[in-house]
mmCIF file of the N, C-alpha and C atoms, coordinates in Angstrom:
data_MODEL
# 
_entry.id   MODEL 
# 
loop_
_atom_site.group_PDB 
_atom_site.id 
_atom_site.type_symbol 
_atom_site.label_atom_id 
_atom_site.label_alt_id 
_atom_site.label_comp_id 
_atom_site.label_asym_id 
_atom_site.label_entity_id 
_atom_site.label_seq_id 
_atom_site.pdbx_PDB_ins_code 
_atom_site.Cartn_x 
_atom_site.Cartn_y 
_atom_site.Cartn_z 
_atom_site.occupancy 
_atom_site.B_iso_or_equiv 
_atom_site.pdbx_formal_charge 
_atom_site.auth_seq_id 
_atom_site.auth_comp_id 
_atom_site.auth_asym_id 
_atom_site.auth_atom_id 
_atom_site.pdbx_PDB_model_num 
ATOM 1   N N  . MET A 1 1  ? -6.591 6.904   -5.619 1.00 0.00 ? 1  MET A N  1 
ATOM 2   C CA . MET A 1 1  ? -7.067 5.609   -6.021 1.00 0.00 ? 1  MET A CA 1 
ATOM 3   C C  . MET A 1 1  ? -6.519 4.528   -5.103 1.00 0.00 ? 1  MET A C  1 
ATOM 4   N N  . ALA A 1 2  ? -5.243 4.619   -4.780 1.00 0.00 ? 2  ALA A N  1 
ATOM 5   C CA . ALA A 1 2  ? -4.641 3.582   -3.947 1.00 0.00 ? 2  ALA A CA 1 
ATOM 6   C C  . ALA A 1 2  ? -5.262 3.554   -2.554 1.00 0.00 ? 2  ALA A C  1 
ATOM 7   N N  . ILE A 1 3  ? -5.532 4.735   -1.994 1.00 0.00 ? 3  ILE A N  1 
ATOM 8   C CA . ILE A 1 3  ? -6.155 4.775   -0.665 1.00 0.00 ? 3  ILE A CA 1 
ATOM 9   C C  . ILE A 1 3  ? -7.553 4.160   -0.735 1.00 0.00 ? 3  ILE A C  1 
ATOM 10  N N  . THR A 1 4  ? -8.290 4.481   -1.779 1.00 0.00 ? 4  THR A N  1 
ATOM 11  C CA . THR A 1 4  ? -9.641 3.941   -1.946 1.00 0.00 ? 4  THR A CA 1 
ATOM 12  C C  . THR A 1 4  ? -9.625 2.423   -2.070 1.00 0.00 ? 4  THR A C  1 
ATOM 13  N N  . ASN A 1 5  ? -8.617 1.872   -2.718 1.00 0.00 ? 5  ASN A N  1 
ATOM 14  C CA . ASN A 1 5  ? -8.556 0.430   -2.987 1.00 0.00 ? 5  ASN A CA 1 
ATOM 15  C C  . ASN A 1 5  ? -7.621 -0.338  -2.068 1.00 0.00 ? 5  ASN A C  1 
ATOM 16  N N  . ALA A 1 6  ? -7.053 0.311   -1.075 1.00 0.00 ? 6  ALA A N  1 
ATOM 17  C CA . ALA A 1 6  ? -6.056 -0.331  -0.213 1.00 0.00 ? 6  ALA A CA 1 
ATOM 18  C C  . ALA A 1 6  ? -6.571 -1.613  0.439  1.00 0.00 ? 6  ALA A C  1 
ATOM 19  N N  . ASP A 1 7  ? -7.776 -1.571  0.978  1.00 0.00 ? 7  ASP A N  1 
ATOM 20  C CA . ASP A 1 7  ? -8.322 -2.765  1.639  1.00 0.00 ? 7  ASP A CA 1 
ATOM 21  C C  . ASP A 1 7  ? -8.454 -3.929  0.668  1.00 0.00 ? 7  ASP A C  1 
ATOM 22  N N  . HIS A 1 8  ? -8.913 -3.625  -0.538 1.00 0.00 ? 8  HIS A N  1 
ATOM 23  C CA . HIS A 1 8  ? -9.080 -4.675  -1.545 1.00 0.00 ? 8  HIS A CA 1 
ATOM 24  C C  . HIS A 1 8  ? -7.724 -5.247  -1.984 1.00 0.00 ? 8  HIS A C  1 
ATOM 25  N N  . LEU A 1 9  ? -6.749 -4.377  -2.160 1.00 0.00 ? 9  LEU A N  1 
ATOM 26  C CA . LEU A 1 9  ? -5.417 -4.838  -2.554 1.00 0.00 ? 9  LEU A CA 1 
ATOM 27  C C  . LEU A 1 9  ? -4.782 -5.693  -1.470 1.00 0.00 ? 9  LEU A C  1 
ATOM 28  N N  . ARG A 1 10 ? -4.916 -5.253  -0.216 1.00 0.00 ? 10 ARG A N  1 
ATOM 29  C CA . ARG A 1 10 ? -4.364 -6.029  0.901  1.00 0.00 ? 10 ARG A CA 1 
ATOM 30  C C  . ARG A 1 10 ? -5.001 -7.415  0.956  1.00 0.00 ? 10 ARG A C  1 
ATOM 31  N N  . GLU A 1 11 ? -6.318 -7.465  0.813  1.00 0.00 ? 11 GLU A N  1 
ATOM 32  C CA . GLU A 1 11 ? -7.030 -8.736  0.859  1.00 0.00 ? 11 GLU A CA 1 
ATOM 33  C C  . GLU A 1 11 ? -6.652 -9.629  -0.321 1.00 0.00 ? 11 GLU A C  1 
ATOM 34  N N  . ALA A 1 12 ? -6.529 -9.054  -1.506 1.00 0.00 ? 12 ALA A N  1 
ATOM 35  C CA . ALA A 1 12 ? -6.123 -9.838  -2.675 1.00 0.00 ? 12 ALA A CA 1 
ATOM 36  C C  . ALA A 1 12 ? -4.727 -10.420 -2.473 1.00 0.00 ? 12 ALA A C  1 
ATOM 37  N N  . GLY A 1 13 ? -3.828 -9.651  -1.875 1.00 0.00 ? 13 GLY A N  1 
ATOM 38  C CA . GLY A 1 13 ? -2.495 -10.160 -1.568 1.00 0.00 ? 13 GLY A CA 1 
ATOM 39  C C  . GLY A 1 13 ? -2.545 -11.280 -0.549 1.00 0.00 ? 13 GLY A C  1 
ATOM 40  N N  . ARG A 1 14 ? -3.380 -11.089 0.468  1.00 0.00 ? 14 ARG A N  1 
ATOM 41  C CA . ARG A 1 14 ? -3.511 -12.111 1.520  1.00 0.00 ? 14 ARG A CA 1 
ATOM 42  C C  . ARG A 1 14 ? -4.045 -13.419 0.941  1.00 0.00 ? 14 ARG A C  1 
ATOM 43  N N  . ARG A 1 15 ? -4.971 -13.318 0.010  1.00 0.00 ? 15 ARG A N  1 
ATOM 44  C CA . ARG A 1 15 ? -5.575 -14.513 -0.591 1.00 0.00 ? 15 ARG A CA 1 
ATOM 45  C C  . ARG A 1 15 ? -4.736 -15.111 -1.712 1.00 0.00 ? 15 ARG A C  1 
ATOM 46  N N  . GLY A 1 16 ? -3.659 -14.440 -2.086 1.00 0.00 ? 16 GLY A N  1 
ATOM 47  C CA . GLY A 1 16 ? -2.814 -14.943 -3.157 1.00 0.00 ? 16 GLY A CA 1 
ATOM 48  C C  . GLY A 1 16 ? -3.366 -14.673 -4.547 1.00 0.00 ? 16 GLY A C  1 
ATOM 49  N N  . LEU A 1 17 ? -4.316 -13.753 -4.647 1.00 0.00 ? 17 LEU A N  1 
ATOM 50  C CA . LEU A 1 17 ? -4.899 -13.424 -5.944 1.00 0.00 ? 17 LEU A CA 1 
ATOM 51  C C  . LEU A 1 17 ? -3.998 -12.514 -6.763 1.00 0.00 ? 17 LEU A C  1 
ATOM 52  N N  . ILE A 1 18 ? -3.122 -11.799 -6.101 1.00 0.00 ? 18 ILE A N  1 
ATOM 53  C CA . ILE A 1 18 ? -2.099 -10.974 -6.741 1.00 0.00 ? 18 ILE A CA 1 
ATOM 54  C C  . ILE A 1 18 ? -0.784 -11.291 -6.035 1.00 0.00 ? 18 ILE A C  1 
ATOM 55  N N  . PRO A 1 19 ? 0.344  -11.058 -6.681 1.00 0.00 ? 19 PRO A N  1 
ATOM 56  C CA . PRO A 1 19 ? 1.620  -11.312 -6.003 1.00 0.00 ? 19 PRO A CA 1 
ATOM 57  C C  . PRO A 1 19 ? 1.699  -10.520 -4.700 1.00 0.00 ? 19 PRO A C  1 
ATOM 58  N N  . ALA A 1 20 ? 2.233  -11.136 -3.666 1.00 0.00 ? 20 ALA A N  1 
ATOM 59  C CA . ALA A 1 20 ? 2.305  -10.498 -2.352 1.00 0.00 ? 20 ALA A CA 1 
ATOM 60  C C  . ALA A 1 20 ? 2.968  -9.134  -2.418 1.00 0.00 ? 20 ALA A C  1 
ATOM 61  N N  . ASP A 1 21 ? 4.028  -8.995  -3.201 1.00 0.00 ? 21 ASP A N  1 
ATOM 62  C CA . ASP A 1 21 ? 4.723  -7.706  -3.255 1.00 0.00 ? 21 ASP A CA 1 
ATOM 63  C C  . ASP A 1 21 ? 3.894  -6.640  -3.979 1.00 0.00 ? 21 ASP A C  1 
ATOM 64  N N  . ALA A 1 22 ? 2.907  -7.036  -4.775 1.00 0.00 ? 22 ALA A N  1 
ATOM 65  C CA . ALA A 1 22 ? 2.043  -6.056  -5.436 1.00 0.00 ? 22 ALA A CA 1 
ATOM 66  C C  . ALA A 1 22 ? 1.157  -5.336  -4.430 1.00 0.00 ? 22 ALA A C  1 
ATOM 67  N N  . ALA A 1 23 ? 0.865  -5.979  -3.313 1.00 0.00 ? 23 ALA A N  1 
ATOM 68  C CA . ALA A 1 23 ? 0.032  -5.372  -2.277 1.00 0.00 ? 23 ALA A CA 1 
ATOM 69  C C  . ALA A 1 23 ? 0.853  -4.553  -1.292 1.00 0.00 ? 23 ALA A C  1 
ATOM 70  N N  . THR A 1 24 ? 2.173  -4.573  -1.423 1.00 0.00 ? 24 THR A N  1 
ATOM 71  C CA . THR A 1 24 ? 3.017  -3.843  -0.470 1.00 0.00 ? 24 THR A CA 1 
ATOM 72  C C  . THR A 1 24 ? 3.511  -2.513  -1.008 1.00 0.00 ? 24 THR A C  1 
ATOM 73  N N  . TRP A 1 25 ? 3.243  -2.218  -2.264 1.00 0.00 ? 25 TRP A N  1 
ATOM 74  C CA . TRP A 1 25 ? 3.639  -0.944  -2.873 1.00 0.00 ? 25 TRP A CA 1 
ATOM 75  C C  . TRP A 1 25 ? 5.127  -0.678  -2.699 1.00 0.00 ? 25 TRP A C  1 
ATOM 76  N N  . PRO A 1 26 ? 5.992  -1.488  -3.321 1.00 0.00 ? 26 PRO A N  1 
ATOM 77  C CA . PRO A 1 26 ? 7.436  -1.271  -3.212 1.00 0.00 ? 26 PRO A CA 1 
ATOM 78  C C  . PRO A 1 26 ? 7.807  0.165   -3.593 1.00 0.00 ? 26 PRO A C  1 
ATOM 79  N N  . GLY A 1 27 ? 8.743  0.744   -2.880 1.00 0.00 ? 27 GLY A N  1 
ATOM 80  C CA . GLY A 1 27 ? 9.192  2.101   -3.156 1.00 0.00 ? 27 GLY A CA 1 
ATOM 81  C C  . GLY A 1 27 ? 8.416  3.170   -2.419 1.00 0.00 ? 27 GLY A C  1 
ATOM 82  N N  . LEU A 1 28 ? 7.335  2.785   -1.758 1.00 0.00 ? 28 LEU A N  1 
ATOM 83  C CA . LEU A 1 28 ? 6.515  3.773   -1.063 1.00 0.00 ? 28 LEU A CA 1 
ATOM 84  C C  . LEU A 1 28 ? 7.279  4.460   0.057  1.00 0.00 ? 28 LEU A C  1 
ATOM 85  N N  . GLU A 1 29 ? 8.181  3.744   0.709  1.00 0.00 ? 29 GLU A N  1 
ATOM 86  C CA . GLU A 1 29 ? 8.945  4.352   1.805  1.00 0.00 ? 29 GLU A CA 1 
ATOM 87  C C  . GLU A 1 29 ? 9.757  5.558   1.340  1.00 0.00 ? 29 GLU A C  1 
ATOM 88  N N  . GLN A 1 30 ? 10.312 5.506   0.129  1.00 0.00 ? 30 GLN A N  1 
ATOM 89  C CA . GLN A 1 30 ? 11.071 6.654   -0.385 1.00 0.00 ? 30 GLN A CA 1 
ATOM 90  C C  . GLN A 1 30 ? 10.155 7.850   -0.617 1.00 0.00 ? 30 GLN A C  1 
ATOM 91  N N  . ILE A 1 31 ? 8.949  7.591   -1.072 1.00 0.00 ? 31 ILE A N  1 
ATOM 92  C CA . ILE A 1 31 ? 7.998  8.677   -1.298 1.00 0.00 ? 31 ILE A CA 1 
ATOM 93  C C  . ILE A 1 31 ? 7.543  9.269   0.035  1.00 0.00 ? 31 ILE A C  1 
ATOM 94  N N  . VAL A 1 32 ? 7.330  8.406   1.011  1.00 0.00 ? 32 VAL A N  1 
ATOM 95  C CA . VAL A 1 32 ? 6.860  8.852   2.326  1.00 0.00 ? 32 VAL A CA 1 
ATOM 96  C C  . VAL A 1 32 ? 7.810  9.876   2.938  1.00 0.00 ? 32 VAL A C  1 
ATOM 97  N N  . ALA A 1 33 ? 9.064  9.719   2.678  1.00 0.00 ? 33 ALA A N  1 
ATOM 98  C CA . ALA A 1 33 ? 10.043 10.658  3.233  1.00 0.00 ? 33 ALA A CA 1 
ATOM 99  C C  . ALA A 1 33 ? 9.796  12.074  2.723  1.00 0.00 ? 33 ALA A C  1 
ATOM 100 N N  . ARG A 1 34 ? 9.046  12.219  1.641  1.00 0.00 ? 34 ARG A N  1 
ATOM 101 C CA . ARG A 1 34 ? 8.842  13.537  1.022  1.00 0.00 ? 34 ARG A CA 1 
ATOM 102 C C  . ARG A 1 34 ? 7.403  14.007  0.944  1.00 0.00 ? 34 ARG A C  1 
ATOM 103 N N  . LYS A 1 35 ? 6.433  13.137  1.075  1.00 0.00 ? 35 LYS A N  1 
ATOM 104 C CA . LYS A 1 35 ? 5.051  13.533  0.797  1.00 0.00 ? 35 LYS A CA 1 
ATOM 105 C C  . LYS A 1 35 ? 4.085  13.127  1.906  1.00 0.00 ? 35 LYS A C  1 
ATOM 106 N N  . ALA A 1 36 ? 3.280  14.069  2.365  1.00 0.00 ? 36 ALA A N  1 
ATOM 107 C CA . ALA A 1 36 ? 2.293  13.799  3.414  1.00 0.00 ? 36 ALA A CA 1 
ATOM 108 C C  . ALA A 1 36 ? 1.219  12.816  2.935  1.00 0.00 ? 36 ALA A C  1 
ATOM 109 N N  . LYS A 1 37 ? 0.777  12.926  1.689  1.00 0.00 ? 37 LYS A N  1 
ATOM 110 C CA . LYS A 1 37 ? -0.247 11.998  1.178  1.00 0.00 ? 37 LYS A CA 1 
ATOM 111 C C  . LYS A 1 37 ? 0.285  10.577  1.147  1.00 0.00 ? 37 LYS A C  1 
ATOM 112 N N  . ALA A 1 38 ? 1.550  10.425  0.830  1.00 0.00 ? 38 ALA A N  1 
ATOM 113 C CA . ALA A 1 38 ? 2.126  9.088   0.807  1.00 0.00 ? 38 ALA A CA 1 
ATOM 114 C C  . ALA A 1 38 ? 2.143  8.499   2.214  1.00 0.00 ? 38 ALA A C  1 
ATOM 115 N N  . ARG A 1 39 ? 2.359  9.329   3.215  1.00 0.00 ? 39 ARG A N  1 
ATOM 116 C CA . ARG A 1 39 ? 2.303  8.838   4.598  1.00 0.00 ? 39 ARG A CA 1 
ATOM 117 C C  . ARG A 1 39 ? 0.905  8.308   4.911  1.00 0.00 ? 39 ARG A C  1 
ATOM 118 N N  . THR A 1 40 ? -0.110 9.028   4.467  1.00 0.00 ? 40 THR A N  1 
ATOM 119 C CA . THR A 1 40 ? -1.484 8.582   4.665  1.00 0.00 ? 40 THR A CA 1 
ATOM 120 C C  . THR A 1 40 ? -1.724 7.254   3.955  1.00 0.00 ? 40 THR A C  1 
ATOM 121 N N  . LEU A 1 41 ? -1.242 7.158   2.726  1.00 0.00 ? 41 LEU A N  1 
ATOM 122 C CA . LEU A 1 41 ? -1.383 5.928   1.960  1.00 0.00 ? 41 LEU A CA 1 
ATOM 123 C C  . LEU A 1 41 ? -0.687 4.774   2.656  1.00 0.00 ? 41 LEU A C  1 
ATOM 124 N N  . MET A 1 42 ? 0.530  5.006   3.101  1.00 0.00 ? 42 MET A N  1 
ATOM 125 C CA . MET A 1 42 ? 1.284  3.939   3.759  1.00 0.00 ? 42 MET A CA 1 
ATOM 126 C C  . MET A 1 42 ? 0.567  3.463   5.018  1.00 0.00 ? 42 MET A C  1 
ATOM 127 N N  . ALA A 1 43 ? 0.029  4.386   5.796  1.00 0.00 ? 43 ALA A N  1 
ATOM 128 C CA . ALA A 1 43 ? -0.707 4.005   6.994  1.00 0.00 ? 43 ALA A CA 1 
ATOM 129 C C  . ALA A 1 43 ? -1.968 3.222   6.621  1.00 0.00 ? 43 ALA A C  1 
ATOM 130 N N  . THR A 1 44 ? -2.650 3.645   5.576  1.00 0.00 ? 44 THR A N  1 
ATOM 131 C CA . THR A 1 44 ? -3.845 2.963   5.118  1.00 0.00 ? 44 THR A CA 1 
ATOM 132 C C  . THR A 1 44 ? -3.531 1.539   4.670  1.00 0.00 ? 44 THR A C  1 
ATOM 133 N N  . LEU A 1 45 ? -2.404 1.367   4.035  1.00 0.00 ? 45 LEU A N  1 
ATOM 134 C CA . LEU A 1 45 ? -1.988 0.046   3.572  1.00 0.00 ? 45 LEU A CA 1 
ATOM 135 C C  . LEU A 1 45 ? -1.398 -0.808  4.693  1.00 0.00 ? 45 LEU A C  1 
ATOM 136 N N  . GLY A 1 46 ? -1.281 -0.215  5.879  1.00 0.00 ? 46 GLY A N  1 
ATOM 137 C CA . GLY A 1 46 ? -0.761 -0.957  7.024  1.00 0.00 ? 46 GLY A CA 1 
ATOM 138 C C  . GLY A 1 46 ? 0.733  -1.152  6.978  1.00 0.00 ? 46 GLY A C  1 
ATOM 139 N N  . GLN A 1 47 ? 1.449  -0.228  6.352  1.00 0.00 ? 47 GLN A N  1 
ATOM 140 C CA . GLN A 1 47 ? 2.900  -0.356  6.211  1.00 0.00 ? 47 GLN A CA 1 
ATOM 141 C C  . GLN A 1 47 ? 3.601  0.790   6.927  1.00 0.00 ? 47 GLN A C  1 
ATOM 142 N N  . ASN A 1 48 ? 3.364  0.906   8.196  1.00 0.00 ? 48 ASN A N  1 
ATOM 143 C CA . ASN A 1 48 ? 4.022  1.990   8.933  1.00 0.00 ? 48 ASN A CA 1 
ATOM 144 C C  . ASN A 1 48 ? 4.953  1.451   9.969  1.00 0.00 ? 48 ASN A C  1 
# 
């Protein structure tokens, strides 16, 4: 779901429609250290 909606979440954060930190997926870096899908998600969200 997050990968599918990443562009929309990023744009909503950019426009101030949601809190900026809501579009950054806090804690994702810890997951990335362990999961290949999380790496894909992080790259999709532009947080690499």
